[in-house]
ROSE-622929 format. One line per 5 residues: for each residue x, y, z of N, C-alpha, C. Coordinates in steps of 0.2 Angstrom, whole numbers. Example, Ala and Ser with C-alpha at 12.3 -4.5 7.8 and 13.67 -1.06 7.14 Angstrom:
! ROSE-622929
66/-28/39/62/-22/39/66/-16/39 ~ 64/-11/35/68/-5/36/64/0/39
END
This chain:
! ROSE-622929
491/464/535/489/455/537/494/451/540 ~ 493/449/546/499/444/551/498/438/549 ~ 502/435/548/504/428/549/499/424/555 ~ 497/417/555/491/414/557/495/408/561 ~ 498/405/557/500/399/559/509/397/557
511/394/562/518/393/561/521/388/557 ~ 524/387/556/526/382/551/524/375/554 ~ 526/373/559/524/367/562/516/365/563 ~ 514/372/563/506/369/564/504/370/555 ~ 507/371/550/505/370/544/507/362/542
513/362/546/514/354/543/510/348/548 ~ 507/351/552/504/346/557/499/346/551 ~ 495/354/550/487/352/547/489/348/541 ~ 494/347/537/495/344/531/495/334/530 ~ 495/334/538/499/328/539/495/321/536
496/316/532/490/312/529/486/310/536 ~ 480/307/536/478/303/539/479/296/542 ~ 484/293/539/487/287/538/493/288/543 ~ 496/293/543/500/295/549/496/295/556 ~ 491/298/558/488/298/563/484/291/565
482/288/559/480/281/561/487/277/565 ~ 493/278/560/496/274/563/499/276/571 ~ 499/282/572/501/284/580/496/281/585 ~ 489/280/582/484/277/586/486/270/588 ~ 489/267/582/489/259/582/495/258/586
500/263/586/506/261/590/506/261/597 ~ 499/268/600/499/269/606/493/262/608 ~ 491/257/605/485/252/605/479/256/608 ~ 478/261/604/472/265/605/467/263/598 ~ 465/256/598/460/256/592/454/259/592
450/261/596/443/266/596/445/270/589 ~ 452/273/591/455/279/588/458/275/580 ~ 459/271/580/462/267/573/456/268/568 ~ 449/266/573/442/266/568/442/272/565 ~ 442/276/570/441/284/569/445/285/561
451/284/562/457/286/556/453/282/550 ~ 452/276/551/451/271/545/444/274/542 ~ 440/278/546/434/280/543/433/286/539 ~ 438/288/541/441/298/539/447/292/530 ~ 450/289/531/453/286/527/449/282/521
443/280/522/439/277/515/435/281/515 ~ 434/288/519/433/293/513/436/299/510 ~ 442/297/510/449/301/508/446/304/501 ~ 446/299/498/446/301/490/437/303/487 ~ 434/302/492/426/303/492/425/309/484
429/315/487/426/323/482/430/321/475 ~ 438/320/476/441/320/470/436/313/463 ~ 436/310/468/433/302/465/424/306/461 ~ 422/310/465/416/311/462/416/317/456 ~ 421/321/457/424/326/452/426/323/445
428/319/447/429/314/442/423/310/437 ~ 419/307/440/414/305/438/411/310/434 ~ 408/314/438/403/319/434/407/323/427 ~ 415/323/429/418/325/421/419/322/415 ~ 419/316/419/419/310/413/413/309/411
406/308/413/401/309/410/399/314/406 ~ 400/322/407/396/327/404/402/327/400 ~ 408/324/400/411/325/394/410/322/388 ~ 408/313/388/404/310/385/397/311/382 ~ 396/314/385/386/318/385/390/324/380
394/327/379/395/335/377/396/331/368 ~ 400/325/369/402/323/363/395/321/358 ~ 393/319/362/385/316/358/381/321/356 ~ 380/327/362/378/333/360/378/336/354 ~ 385/336/354/388/341/350/390/336/342
390/332/342/393/326/336/387/324/333 ~ 383/321/335/380/315/336/382/309/339 ~ 376/304/338/376/298/342/382/295/338 ~ 382/294/331/387/290/328/394/292/328 ~ 396/300/328/403/301/327/404/300/335
401/303/340/402/301/346/406/295/347 ~ 403/290/346/405/285/347/411/281/345 ~ 415/284/339/419/285/336/424/289/339 ~ 423/294/342/426/298/348/430/294/353 ~ 424/291/355/425/287/361/430/279/361
427/278/353/431/272/351/439/275/352 ~ 440/281/350/449/281/348/452/283/355 ~ 447/287/360/448/288/367/450/279/371 ~ 446/277/370/446/269/372/452/264/370 ~ 455/266/362/460/263/362/468/268/364
466/274/366/473/276/370/473/273/377 ~ 466/273/378/467/272/386/469/264/388 ~ 465/259/383/467/254/385/476/252/380 ~ 478/255/380/485/251/378/489/247/380 ~ 491/250/387/496/245/390/493/238/392
484/240/391/480/232/394/483/228/388 ~ 480/230/381/482/226/375/487/223/377 ~ 495/228/377/499/223/378/500/220/381 ~ 497/221/388/500/215/392/497/208/389 ~ 490/210/388/484/203/384/488/200/379
491/203/374/494/200/371/502/197/372 ~ 503/199/378/511/195/381/508/188/386 ~ 501/188/385/498/184/390/500/182/398 ~ 498/190/400/499/193/407/492/192/410 ~ 488/188/409/481/188/409/479/191/416
483/188/420/482/188/429/483/195/430 ~ 491/198/429/490/203/428/487/209/427 ~ 485/209/420/478/211/416/473/212/420 ~ 469/208/421/464/207/426/464/209/432 ~ 470/208/437/470/212/443/469/218/442
474/223/438/472/230/436/467/231/434 ~ 463/228/430/455/233/429/452/231/434 ~ 452/225/440/450/223/446/451/232/450 ~ 456/233/451/458/237/456/457/244/454 ~ 455/245/447/451/251/444/445/251/450
442/246/447/434/248/448/433/247/456 ~ 436/242/461/436/241/468/436/250/472 ~ 441/255/469/441/260/473/436/265/472 ~ 431/265/467/427/270/465/422/270/469 ~ 420/275/472/416/277/476/408/273/477
406/272/483/400/268/485/399/263/480 ~ 405/258/478/406/251/475/405/247/480 ~ 401/240/477/401/234/483/403/230/478 ~ 410/227/478/412/223/473/413/216/477 ~ 411/213/474/410/205/475/416/201/474
417/196/477/424/192/477/424/189/470 ~ 429/187/465/429/186/457/428/177/457 ~ 422/178/453/421/170/454/427/168/446 ~ 428/162/447/432/159/441/431/151/437 ~ 432/150/433/430/146/429/437/143/425
435/139/419/440/135/416/441/141/410 ~ 435/144/408/436/149/403/435/157/403 ~ 435/159/411/431/165/411/435/168/420 ~ 435/175/421/435/177/426/429/182/427 ~ 426/181/432/419/186/433/420/191/440
416/197/437/419/201/443/414/205/444 ~ 408/203/449/403/207/450/403/213/454 ~ 400/219/450/400/226/455/392/228/458 ~ 390/226/464/384/227/466/385/232/470 ~ 384/238/469/382/241/460/390/241/460
390/244/455/395/250/451/395/256/454 ~ 402/256/455/403/265/458/406/270/454 ~ 404/269/448/405/274/443/399/275/438 ~ 398/272/433/391/270/428/386/268/430 ~ 387/263/436/380/261/440/378/269/444
383/270/449/381/276/453/377/282/448 ~ 380/283/442/375/287/439/367/285/438 ~ 366/280/438/360/278/436/360/278/442 ~ 361/276/448/358/274/454/354/284/457 ~ 360/288/454/359/293/456/351/298/454
350/294/447/344/295/442/346/301/438 ~ 353/302/436/357/308/433/354/307/426 ~ 352/301/421/351/301/415/344/302/416 ~ 338/303/420/332/305/419/331/314/422 ~ 336/315/426/335/321/428/340/327/421
345/324/418/350/329/416/350/322/409 ~ 346/323/405/345/317/399/353/320/395 ~ 353/325/395/358/328/388/366/327/391 ~ 367/329/394/374/327/398/375/320/401 ~ 369/318/404/371/309/407/366/303/403
362/307/397/358/300/395/357/303/390 ~ 352/300/388/348/301/380/350/297/376 ~ 357/291/376/360/288/373/354/283/368 ~ 356/280/364/348/278/357/345/271/362 ~ 353/269/365/352/261/368/351/262/375
349/267/378/347/269/384/352/268/389 ~ 360/267/386/367/266/392/368/275/392 ~ 369/275/400/371/282/400/377/284/399 ~ 381/291/397/386/294/395/392/289/398 ~ 394/290/405/399/288/408/401/279/404
394/275/406/394/267/404/397/266/397 ~ 395/273/392/397/273/386/406/274/385 ~ 406/277/389/415/278/389/416/271/391 ~ 416/268/397/417/262/398/417/257/393 ~ 412/257/389/411/251/385/415/252/377
415/256/376/421/259/372/428/257/373 ~ 429/256/379/438/254/382/436/246/380 ~ 431/244/383/431/237/381/431/235/374 ~ 426/237/370/426/237/362/434/238/359 ~ 436/244/361/442/243/359/448/239/362
448/236/368/453/232/368/452/224/363 ~ 444/223/365/443/219/361/445/218/354 ~ 445/222/351/446/225/340/455/224/344 ~ 458/226/347/465/226/346/468/219/347 ~ 464/214/353/466/209/353/463/204/348
457/206/343/455/201/340/452/198/340 ~ 447/198/347/442/193/350/438/197/356 ~ 433/193/358/432/197/363/433/193/370 ~ 436/198/374/441/196/380/435/200/387 ~ 435/206/388/431/210/392/425/211/389
419/210/393/414/213/392/409/215/398 ~ 403/218/398/400/220/404/391/220/404 ~ 389/218/408/383/216/408/377/222/413 ~ 374/226/412/371/230/416/366/226/420 ~ 364/227/425/358/225/428/354/230/430
350/228/437/346/234/440/350/236/444 ~ 346/243/447/351/245/453/359/248/452 ~ 360/250/446/368/252/446/371/245/445 ~ 370/236/447/375/233/446/375/230/441 ~ 384/229/440/386/227/433/390/222/433
390/216/429/393/211/428/400/212/423 ~ 406/211/426/411/211/422/415/204/421 ~ 415/201/412/417/196/411/424/197/407 ~ 429/192/410/434/193/408/438/187/405 ~ 435/185/397/438/178/394/444/177/393
447/171/395/453/168/395/454/166/390 ~ 461/168/388/464/166/383/471/161/384 ~ 477/166/383/482/161/385/481/155/391 ~ 477/157/395/475/153/402/470/151/401 ~ 468/149/396/460/145/395/463/136/399
456/136/402/457/128/407/463/127/413 ~ 466/134/414/472/134/422/467/139/425 ~ 468/139/430/467/143/437/471/150/435 ~ 468/155/435/471/161/436/471/164/444 ~ 468/164/448/468/166/454/467/159/459
471/163/466/469/157/470/461/158/476 ~ 460/153/478/453/157/481/453/162/486 ~ 459/162/492/461/167/496/462/176/492 ~ 465/177/485/466/180/482/459/184/478 ~ 455/178/476/448/181/475/444/185/479
445/184/485/441/188/490/447/194/493 ~ 451/192/492/455/201/493/456/205/489 ~ 459/202/481/461/205/479/454/211/477 ~ 449/213/478/443/216/479/440/220/483 ~ 446/218/489/445/223/495/451/229/496
449/236/496/453/241/497/458/240/504 ~ 464/243/505/468/243/511/462/243/516 ~ 460/249/517/454/250/523/450/244/524 ~ 448/244/520/443/236/519/449/228/522 ~ 453/231/520/457/223/523/457/226/531
460/231/534/461/232/539/457/231/543 ~ 451/233/541/445/233/546/444/226/547 ~ 444/223/542/443/215/545/448/211/548 ~ 452/213/548/459/210/553/456/213/562 ~ 455/220/562/453/221/567/447/219/570
441/215/566/435/214/567/440/206/571 ~ 443/203/568/445/198/571/450/196/578 ~ 452/202/578/456/204/584/465/204/580 ~ 465/204/576/468/203/571/474/212/573 ~ 477/214/575/481/222/575/486/223/573
490/219/566/495/220/563/493/222/556 ~ 494/225/556/488/232/549/494/235/549 ~ 498/238/550/502/245/549/505/245/542 ~ 505/238/539/508/239/531/500/242/528 ~ 497/240/529/490/242/526/489/250/526
491/254/530/491/260/532/496/264/530 ~ 502/262/529/509/265/527/504/267/519 ~ 505/272/517/504/275/510/497/275/505 ~ 493/273/512/485/273/510/481/279/507 ~ 486/283/509/482/290/504/483/290/495
488/283/494/488/282/486/486/276/484 ~ 482/272/488/480/266/488/476/266/481 ~ 472/270/480/467/272/476/471/275/470 ~ 476/274/469/480/277/463/477/273/455 ~ 475/267/456/473/264/450/468/270/446
463/268/452/457/273/448/458/281/448 ~ 460/281/453/463/289/452/465/292/445 ~ 474/288/443/476/287/438/472/285/431 ~ 469/280/430/464/278/423/460/285/425 ~ 457/289/427/452/294/429/456/300/423
462/302/428/465/306/425/468/306/420 ~ 471/301/415/473/299/410/466/299/405 ~ 459/296/408/455/298/402/450/306/401 ~ 452/310/406/452/315/405/456/318/400 ~ 461/316/399/467/320/394/465/317/388
462/312/387/460/309/381/456/313/378 ~ 450/314/384/445/318/381/447/325/381 ~ 451/328/382/454/335/380/457/336/374 ~ 460/329/373/464/328/367/461/328/359 ~ 456/325/362/450/322/354/447/331/356
445/334/360/442/342/358/445/345/354 ~ 453/345/358/458/346/351/458/346/346 ~ 457/340/343/457/338/337/450/341/333 ~ 446/339/338/440/341/332/438/350/334 ~ 441/354/339/440/361/336/445/364/339
450/363/341/456/367/344/455/370/350 ~ 458/376/352/458/377/359/451/378/362 ~ 449/382/356/443/383/357/437/381/360 ~ 437/374/356/431/369/358/433/367/364 ~ 442/365/366/442/364/372/440/368/378
441/374/377/439/381/381/432/378/382 ~ 428/378/375/420/377/379/419/370/383 ~ 421/365/380/420/359/383/421/359/390 ~ 426/362/394/431/364/401/424/368/405 ~ 420/373/399/416/378/403/411/375/404
408/372/401/401/367/402/403/360/408 ~ 408/357/405/409/350/410/412/350/415 ~ 418/354/416/421/356/424/420/361/429 ~ 421/367/422/418/376/428/411/373/433 ~ 407/368/432/402/369/435/402/367/443
407/362/440/410/357/448/413/364/453 ~ 416/368/451/418/374/456/412/377/458 ~ 407/381/453/402/382/456/397/380/461 ~ 397/376/460/395/370/465/397/372/473 ~ 404/367/473/408/372/479/410/377/482
408/381/479/407/388/483/404/389/489 ~ 398/388/490/395/389/497/400/386/502 ~ 400/380/501/405/377/504/412/379/507 ~ 415/380/501/424/383/504/421/391/506 ~ 418/393/504/418/401/506/416/401/513
412/395/516/409/394/524/415/392/528 ~ 421/389/525/428/387/530/432/392/532 ~ 436/392/539/440/395/541/447/395/538 ~ 451/400/541/457/399/537/461/392/538 ~ 459/391/544/462/382/545/458/379/544
453/378/543/447/373/539/448/373/532 ~ 451/378/529/453/379/522/461/374/521 ~ 464/378/525/471/372/524/472/366/526 ~ 467/364/530/467/357/532/462/352/526 ~ 457/355/523/454/353/518/458/352/511
461/358/510/465/358/502/472/353/503 ~ 473/351/510/479/348/511/478/341/511 ~ 471/341/512/468/334/510/467/332/506 ~ 463/335/501/462/335/494/470/335/490 ~ 476/338/494/481/336/489/486/329/492
482/327/497/485/318/499/482/315/499 ~ 476/316/494/472/312/491/474/310/483 ~ 475/318/481/477/319/474/482/317/472 ~ 486/311/474/490/308/474/498/311/472 ~ 499/316/476/503/323/477/509/322/482
514/325/481/519/326/485/518/334/487 ~ 518/337/491/518/344/494/520/347/500 ~ 522/352/501/524/356/506/519/362/506 ~ 518/365/511/513/372/513/518/377/517 ~ 516/382/514/518/388/517/513/396/517
514/398/524/509/404/522/510/411/520 ~ 509/416/516/510/422/515/505/427/520 ~ 505/432/519/501/438/521/496/437/519 ~ 494/435/512/487/435/509/484/427/508 ~ 491/423/510/487/417/506/492/412/510
490/403/507/494/399/510/497/397/503 ~ 500/394/502/504/393/495/505/386/495 ~ 502/382/490/508/373/490/510/372/488 ~ 516/369/488/520/369/481/520/361/481 ~ 519/358/476/516/352/471/522/349/469
527/345/471/531/342/466/533/333/468 ~ 528/331/462/523/335/458/517/334/461 ~ 512/339/456/504/338/458/503/333/456 ~ 499/329/457/496/322/458/492/318/451 ~ 490/325/446/487/326/442/493/328/435
493/334/434/495/336/429/501/337/429 ~ 504/336/433/511/337/436/516/327/435 ~ 513/324/436/514/316/439/514/315/430 ~ 508/318/424/508/316/418/513/320/413 ~ 513/326/416/520/329/412/526/326/414
527/320/419/535/317/421/532/310/418 ~ 527/309/417/528/302/414/528/297/420 ~ 526/298/425/525/293/430/519/291/432 ~ 511/291/429/506/287/429/508/281/431 ~ 503/278/435/501/271/436/502/269/428
506/262/429/505/256/424/509/261/417 ~ 512/267/418/516/268/413/511/269/408 ~ 505/272/409/498/274/405/499/278/401 ~ 504/285/404/503/290/400/511/295/397 ~ 511/296/392/518/299/389/516/306/384
518/312/388/515/316/382/519/314/374 ~ 516/315/368/518/315/361/516/306/361 ~ 514/305/364/510/296/361/505/301/359 ~ 499/294/356/493/294/351/488/297/358 ~ 484/303/356/479/307/363/486/309/365
491/312/366/493/315/371/497/320/368 ~ 494/327/367/498/333/363/500/337/368 ~ 504/342/368/507/348/369/502/353/366 ~ 499/359/367/496/363/365/500/367/362 ~ 503/370/355/507/373/352/509/381/354
499/383/354/501/390/352/496/392/360 ~ 497/400/361/495/402/366/490/403/366 ~ 484/404/372/478/403/373/477/404/379 ~ 471/407/381/466/408/388/466/401/391 ~ 464/397/389/464/390/393/470/386/391
476/388/389/482/385/392/489/390/395 ~ 484/395/400/488/398/400/493/403/399 ~ 488/405/392/494/409/387/499/408/386 ~ 499/400/387/510/398/385/510/393/379 ~ 517/393/376/516/389/369/519/381/374
517/376/367/517/369/371/515/368/378 ~ 509/370/379/505/368/387/505/363/386 ~ 504/358/392/501/352/394/494/353/392 ~ 490/348/389/484/346/386/479/348/393 ~ 483/344/398/479/342/404/476/349/407
483/352/410/483/356/413/477/364/412 ~ 475/362/406/470/366/404/463/366/408 ~ 462/362/411/456/360/418/459/364/424 ~ 465/367/424/466/372/429/466/377/428 ~ 467/381/421/465/387/419/456/389/420
454/383/417/446/384/417/443/384/425 ~ 447/380/431/444/382/436/448/388/439 ~ 454/391/438/456/396/438/449/403/437 ~ 447/403/431/441/407/426/436/405/433 ~ 434/400/433/428/400/438/426/405/445
433/405/449/437/407/453/436/416/453 ~ 439/416/445/442/423/446/435/428/443 ~ 432/426/437/430/429/432/424/434/435 ~ 424/435/441/419/439/443/423/444/447 ~ 429/444/443/434/451/445/437/453/451
441/459/452/445/460/458/438/460/466 ~ 435/463/464/431/462/470/424/459/472 ~ 426/453/467/421/449/467/420/444/473 ~ 413/442/473/414/438/480/414/429/480 ~ 417/427/472/419/418/474/424/419/477
423/412/483/429/410/485/436/409/483 ~ 442/410/484/446/410/479/452/406/483 ~ 450/396/483/451/392/487/457/390/484 ~ 458/387/478/460/381/473/462/385/467 ~ 468/393/468/472/396/463/476/394/461
478/392/454/484/389/452/489/394/448 ~ 496/395/449/500/399/446/502/393/440 ~ 498/394/434/498/393/428/507/393/423 ~ 511/396/426/514/398/424/521/395/430 ~ 522/391/435/525/388/439/529/383/436
525/379/432/529/372/430/528/372/421 ~ 534/376/419/536/376/414/538/369/411 ~ 541/367/413/546/359/412/544/353/417 ~ 545/349/414/541/341/419/545/341/428 ~ 552/343/427/555/345/433/553/348/437
548/354/436/548/359/442/541/357/443 ~ 541/361/449/535/359/453/532/365/452 ~ 522/365/451/518/367/452/516/370/457 ~ 511/376/458/510/380/465/505/381/465 ~ 500/381/469/493/383/472/490/389/477
487/392/475/487/395/481/480/395/484 ~ 479/397/491/471/397/493/471/404/498 ~ 468/407/496/467/415/499/463/415/505 ~ 465/417/509/462/420/515/457/424/516 ~ 452/422/521/445/425/521/447/432/520
452/436/525/453/443/525/456/443/522 ~ 460/443/515/463/445/510/459/451/507 ~ 465/458/504/461/461/502/458/459/495 ~ 454/458/491/454/455/487/457/457/479 ~ 455/467/480/457/469/474/468/466/474
469/467/477/476/467/478/480/459/475 ~ 475/455/473/479/448/471/482/451/466 ~ 490/447/466/495/448/462/491/446/452 ~ 489/455/450/486/454/442/491/449/437 ~ 496/447/437/499/442/432/494/435/434
492/432/438/488/427/440/482/427/435 ~ 476/432/434/469/432/432/473/432/424 ~ 480/436/423/479/438/415/483/432/412 ~ 486/426/416/487/420/413/483/417/408 ~ 474/420/412/470/416/407/463/421/404
467/427/405/466/434/399/461/438/404 ~ 462/436/410/457/442/413/459/447/415 ~ 459/454/411/465/461/413/458/465/420 ~ 461/471/422/455/474/424/458/476/434 ~ 463/471/435/465/470/441/470/477/443
468/478/449/475/485/449/482/483/448 ~ 485/487/446/492/485/443/495/482/438 ~ 488/478/436/488/473/428/487/477/423 ~ 486/482/421/485/484/414/478/483/414 ~ 474/487/407/467/484/405/468/480/400
END
């Protein structure tokens, strides 16, 4: 099979939308700028939705398997690890920074409509009208349509909101008083309250900051253009990582679920959790990815990596496109300890390496717990065998990143690739045998 694209074409396919917006801005083409702003606003939508459903379904699985009381205890443990850096920040008296970073998480969630902060002598109030995570689950009717996965808790609160409230309870317990609470409203609305401690009686946020803090860079750029202000270049540079607060919070949250699953039932239970709560998302995407041309596939996967807070290059081989992730925006950055707010380090509480080989950790020793979800996604794509019809759009080499400093590799196979000629070492990493040349 011949190669389809030059290296320069592949670099062009991989460019983030922010670069194209910057070019249009410098050419004074404001219509094109607005087009790219629209694209940038939706850049993280797919990853955001994947995180939302995976988190909700994992909380629902704990309730289904453990019963509600034990599931709440597990969520509380997850919340304690999740809020570790905020606990330290509040204890140090930096309430402004702690609240601002919690606001940053929620303002980047899909379909959220954050309102300007309100503040008085005793508290800061942040209205989500509606919320883009648990509130979105409610608006989509998921607790009613899929009660086992998303709802069915005795208090009527959906599975994702249970995990959020567990974070609040964990923070409050660690501080010895109630600091963060939430009040669910109609239509997915939610009101977050942050009670002042060290700053009681003092103003934490200036009036302008209360309005701008809840807006993304794209929101701010659009507002400036609406007033005739074209000085938006600083808002465009690096926009693909603007949503890092919610991206990284969700990634760390997922890892903590994996760690709890390992404690509860070892790799077998984590394998089951991923099969039931993560692999379905890949099956749902098969028709879309199967419909893409090779060029469309490269562009789509590159856009995903751009908004996955990754740094990468792509090159073409005879049968596939190879994305070199240095690092991957989730598992790679977790392995290197470079997450937002220093939220995660392997070796901390609920941050294990898996010591023994298992199909769910690519049959490696001392494998990072988070990277198991890539073994699960490989399985979803490859379990139909050498000649199966599943699109192989996002296949990970689970042995590329054996140490924190190494890059990971992801393959997107061409439509015309001879399916039975895949390197048998890749399916063998997750225990799938029978590929030509790979043994039985």
